[in-house]
MARKE-504911 format. One record per residue (C-alpha): residue number from 0; residue in one letter; x negated, z negated, y. Coordinates in Angstrom, 3 decimals. Layout:
BEGIN
[atom NUM A [X Z Y]]
...
end
This chain:
BEGIN
[atom 0 M [0.000 0.000 0.000]]
[atom 1 T [-1.201 0.781 3.494]]
[atom 2 N [-1.932 -2.160 5.774]]
[atom 3 H [0.336 -1.833 8.795]]
[atom 4 P [-0.076 -3.844 11.999]]
[atom 5 F [3.487 -5.086 11.537]]
[atom 6 K [4.459 -8.193 9.589]]
[atom 7 P [5.329 -7.426 5.963]]
[atom 8 S [9.020 -7.277 5.176]]
[atom 9 V [10.544 -10.307 3.500]]
[atom 10 T [13.609 -8.309 2.513]]
[atom 11 Q [13.243 -6.785 -0.935]]
[atom 12 G [14.894 -3.401 -1.340]]
[atom 13 S [17.043 -2.649 -4.377]]
[atom 14 L [19.121 -0.038 -6.136]]
[atom 15 R [22.000 -1.308 -8.257]]
[atom 16 A [24.873 0.224 -10.184]]
[atom 17 R [28.376 -0.748 -9.144]]
[atom 18 N [30.513 -2.278 -11.895]]
[atom 19 A [27.884 -2.076 -14.644]]
[atom 20 A [28.050 -4.472 -17.596]]
[atom 21 P [25.421 -5.587 -18.282]]
[atom 22 P [24.317 -5.285 -14.635]]
[atom 23 I [21.722 -2.681 -13.710]]
[atom 24 V [19.745 -3.918 -10.699]]
[atom 25 A [16.341 -2.440 -9.885]]
[atom 26 Y [14.494 -4.419 -7.208]]
[atom 27 F [11.609 -2.682 -5.498]]
[atom 28 Q [8.428 -4.574 -6.256]]
[atom 29 F [7.005 -3.058 -3.067]]
[atom 30 N [9.294 -1.640 -0.400]]
[atom 31 P [8.814 2.112 0.222]]
[atom 32 E [6.131 3.077 2.744]]
[atom 33 K [8.010 6.216 3.810]]
[atom 34 I [11.648 7.273 3.648]]
[atom 35 S [12.804 10.834 4.270]]
[atom 36 D [16.385 10.869 5.571]]
[atom 37 R [17.901 14.378 5.474]]
[atom 38 R [21.350 15.549 6.605]]
[atom 39 T [22.648 19.117 6.593]]
[atom 40 V [25.601 20.890 8.195]]
[atom 41 T [26.989 24.384 7.706]]
[atom 42 Y [27.704 26.948 10.428]]
[atom 43 A [29.112 30.438 10.016]]
[atom 44 D [27.796 33.382 12.030]]
[atom 45 I [30.496 35.223 13.939]]
[atom 46 D [29.322 38.659 14.983]]
[atom 47 A [30.937 40.958 17.537]]
[atom 48 P [29.845 44.350 18.840]]
[atom 49 G [27.580 44.052 21.860]]
[atom 50 Q [26.597 40.414 21.389]]
[atom 51 I [22.897 39.694 21.677]]
[atom 52 L [23.137 36.658 19.395]]
[atom 53 P [25.869 35.695 16.941]]
[atom 54 F [28.312 32.958 17.853]]
[atom 55 R [28.000 29.886 15.616]]
[atom 56 Q [31.127 28.215 14.285]]
[atom 57 Y [30.841 24.767 12.684]]
[atom 58 V [32.264 24.935 9.149]]
[atom 59 R [31.593 21.576 7.524]]
[atom 60 G [29.254 18.661 7.215]]
[atom 61 G [26.738 18.606 4.432]]
[atom 62 E [25.147 15.944 2.335]]
[atom 63 R [22.850 13.173 3.434]]
[atom 64 S [19.970 12.408 1.121]]
[atom 65 L [17.197 9.835 1.234]]
[atom 66 S [13.949 10.402 -0.640]]
[atom 67 F [11.238 7.831 -1.198]]
[atom 68 R [8.749 6.484 -3.690]]
[atom 69 A [8.763 3.070 -5.339]]
[atom 70 E [5.703 1.610 -7.034]]
[atom 71 I [5.800 -0.726 -10.035]]
[atom 72 A [2.668 -2.556 -11.148]]
[atom 73 G [2.961 -4.865 -14.147]]
[atom 74 V [-0.693 -5.789 -13.825]]
[atom 75 L [-0.247 -7.392 -10.394]]
[atom 76 A [0.844 -10.923 -9.668]]
[atom 77 A [3.250 -9.655 -6.948]]
[atom 78 N [6.325 -10.376 -9.061]]
[atom 79 N [9.020 -12.813 -8.044]]
[atom 80 G [10.817 -12.757 -11.384]]
[atom 81 R [13.084 -9.852 -10.442]]
[atom 82 I [10.831 -7.168 -11.923]]
[atom 83 E [11.016 -6.874 -15.709]]
[atom 84 I [7.444 -7.157 -16.971]]
[atom 85 G [6.814 -7.466 -20.704]]
[atom 86 E [3.844 -8.511 -22.725]]
[atom 87 D [0.487 -7.199 -21.533]]
[atom 88 G [2.060 -5.940 -18.267]]
[atom 89 D [4.506 -3.514 -19.961]]
[atom 90 I [7.005 -2.139 -17.389]]
[atom 91 S [9.041 0.060 -19.785]]
[atom 92 G [12.110 -2.146 -19.300]]
[atom 93 E [11.886 -1.843 -15.531]]
[atom 94 I [11.559 1.953 -15.731]]
[atom 95 A [14.604 2.013 -18.064]]
[atom 96 K [16.733 0.477 -15.273]]
[atom 97 Y [16.083 3.463 -13.012]]
[atom 98 Q [16.589 5.966 -15.836]]
[atom 99 A [19.901 4.329 -16.805]]
[atom 100 L [21.251 5.170 -13.331]]
[atom 101 L [21.093 8.882 -14.198]]
[atom 102 Y [23.309 8.560 -17.279]]
[atom 103 P [26.940 7.482 -17.708]]
[atom 104 L [27.329 3.712 -17.844]]
[atom 105 N [26.635 2.460 -21.328]]
[atom 106 P [26.491 -1.227 -22.342]]
[atom 107 S [23.546 -0.504 -24.653]]
[atom 108 W [21.315 1.006 -21.943]]
[atom 109 R [18.711 -1.775 -22.409]]
[atom 110 S [18.100 -0.762 -26.027]]
[atom 111 A [17.539 2.913 -25.216]]
[atom 112 G [13.797 2.822 -25.778]]
[atom 113 I [12.018 5.999 -24.756]]
[atom 114 S [15.225 8.000 -24.143]]
[atom 115 Q [18.620 7.077 -22.705]]
[atom 116 A [20.063 10.158 -24.455]]
[atom 117 A [19.897 8.399 -27.841]]
[atom 118 T [22.493 5.826 -26.710]]
[atom 119 F [25.053 8.631 -26.308]]
[atom 120 A [24.773 10.169 -29.791]]
[atom 121 S [28.313 9.120 -30.753]]
[atom 122 T [29.897 9.462 -27.291]]
[atom 123 R [32.333 12.329 -26.873]]
[atom 124 E [34.002 11.495 -23.546]]
[atom 125 F [32.747 12.850 -20.247]]
[atom 126 R [31.766 10.238 -17.687]]
[atom 127 S [29.569 10.504 -14.649]]
[atom 128 P [26.572 8.287 -13.909]]
[atom 129 P [27.381 5.177 -11.892]]
[atom 130 V [27.888 4.940 -8.168]]
[atom 131 C [25.023 2.839 -6.824]]
[atom 132 V [24.288 0.693 -3.812]]
[atom 133 L [20.948 1.225 -2.088]]
[atom 134 S [19.770 -1.732 -0.007]]
[atom 135 L [16.802 -1.249 2.296]]
[atom 136 G [16.902 -4.015 4.885]]
[atom 137 T [19.950 -3.382 7.081]]
[atom 138 R [20.430 0.057 5.489]]
[atom 139 V [23.048 -0.389 2.771]]
[atom 140 L [24.565 2.799 1.344]]
[atom 141 D [26.948 3.700 -1.440]]
[atom 142 C [25.144 6.498 -3.215]]
[atom 143 I [24.260 8.301 -6.404]]
[atom 144 L [20.757 8.655 -7.767]]
[atom 145 S [20.382 12.433 -8.007]]
[atom 146 D [16.713 12.857 -8.841]]
[atom 147 L [14.074 10.644 -10.442]]
[atom 148 T [10.502 11.466 -11.372]]
[atom 149 V [8.517 8.743 -13.140]]
[atom 150 E [4.757 9.101 -13.046]]
[atom 151 E [3.149 6.523 -15.322]]
[atom 152 T [-0.269 5.850 -13.833]]
[atom 153 M [-1.834 3.124 -15.995]]
[atom 154 F [-1.386 1.961 -19.591]]
[atom 155 N [-2.186 -1.083 -21.722]]
[atom 156 A [-3.980 -0.974 -25.096]]
[atom 157 A [-0.696 -0.061 -26.855]]
[atom 158 L [-0.215 2.904 -24.438]]
[atom 159 L [2.775 1.235 -22.789]]
[atom 160 P [3.011 1.794 -19.026]]
[atom 161 V [1.740 -1.030 -16.817]]
[atom 162 S [1.847 0.911 -13.539]]
[atom 163 A [4.143 3.695 -12.363]]
[atom 164 S [5.164 5.626 -9.290]]
[atom 165 L [8.864 6.532 -9.115]]
[atom 166 R [9.900 9.337 -6.755]]
[atom 167 M [13.640 9.358 -6.207]]
[atom 168 T [16.340 11.007 -4.166]]
[atom 169 I [19.668 9.379 -3.529]]
[atom 170 K [22.704 11.052 -1.994]]
[atom 171 E [25.149 9.157 0.174]]
[atom 172 I [28.718 8.919 -1.108]]
[atom 173 V [31.456 9.926 1.342]]
[atom 174 P [33.296 6.803 2.581]]
[atom 175 Y [36.739 8.387 2.252]]
[atom 176 G [38.621 9.752 -0.726]]
[atom 177 A [39.123 13.356 -1.701]]
[atom 178 P [41.535 15.275 0.547]]
[atom 179 D [45.131 15.714 -0.598]]
[atom 180 L [45.257 19.480 -1.138]]
[atom 181 T [49.024 19.470 -1.540]]
[atom 182 V [49.501 18.912 2.229]]
[atom 183 P [48.702 21.938 4.421]]
[atom 184 L [46.068 21.425 7.089]]
[atom 185 G [47.581 20.384 10.399]]
[atom 186 G [50.450 18.288 9.066]]
[atom 187 A [53.431 18.153 6.762]]
[atom 188 A [54.853 21.170 5.002]]
end
């Protein structure tokens, strides 16, 4: 981690699944150094003969995504009991928390081992991964984890990860429900 002239944060960031049993809560051992916050909107070009530039008409808002990296180090003493560290610094259980957020909620996510897919061998119903809550200081967002890359950077004698860098992208969930498409735009039928 880079030494900044500012005081270190005492607030520990987290990513947790809503309504998961057993709970899935991944606390950041070290808060992210950088956060990329991206929002898009869509405009349509309206062309007319003789115009030098097209007129732009706002069409709709786009998604907001936050991308950042979290570091996990099972070999460091910087653990307040919230980070799952096994024997000899093994952080496989902690990595499994993040991976479980990309699959439909499953009560046996802890026993998945190397692949969450194995816990769904007998599942035939379609369910989406859980809605999550990202907490970064005063930034608290309902979101989905849309992308996760785990780079295991150090191993113990049994080749279990003891250090990893997790690059993730979350997408903010819209605070209102889906529109009622049975009502025409502009009012009642």
